[in-house]
Every structure is written in C-alpha cells, then in structure tokens.
C-alpha positions, 0 to 999 in steps of 0.5 A: 500447485501455483504456476510458475507465471505467479513466482515471477516479479520483473523490474524492468528499469528503462533510462526513458522511463522518470522514477518516481518516488516511493514512500512507503509505510515503515512496515509495508511488506508490499511495494506499488509494483507488487500490489499491481501484481496481486491486483493484475491475477486473475480471478481463478487464482486464490488468495490464498494462493497468491499470499504464499507466492508472495509471502503475504498473510491473505488477509494483506493481499484480499485488502491489494486486489479489493483496492482501485489503487496501488498507493498506502493510505493516509495514516494520519489521524481524520480526526484529533482528539484534544481540547484547546485552552482560552489561551490556544484558541487566541491564538489561533489553535498554536499553529504557527 
C-alpha cells in the first residue's frame, strides 16, 4: 500500500515568488514540480510504487530519479546529416 504522503502534491502560489516560464516537451506528462517530487522520495519507495501513484511508466520514474535536474533535455539533433552544395557553401551554409 502506498502511503498518503506519496499521493500528495502541493502547489503553492505566493505573490512574492516570481513566476517562471516553463516550456515542456509537447508530450511531457510530468512538470518540474512532479519531477522534483519524484527525486525527493526515499530509495525505500520503489519506482513501481511511484509510477502507480503518479500514473507514469516506471521507466519514466526511474529516469527522473536518476537525473540531476528537472529540466527537459534538448530534443534538437546533436549533428545535422546534410550535405551542402557548392553554392550553399559559398553562401556561408545558407544561414541568414
């Protein structure tokens, strides 16, 4: 049985606290607050229990528990697989 403190997610809104612009991956099921909550759970709580409590895949829970931060990783390609033509190379790669 999952303890009640695992099921509690508290969102505090304080006017003294600046708001932050959060840009999540379009398919993200977790927010930075939920990711931090996952990371702060003791190791005695299994990934499977957290996955059930938060309605996530256990691999997602494991991923966020292992990461250092709560920000999304880049979804841009690390390397472009394209060949420039001679005209594009002379133009500086076609970048404006």
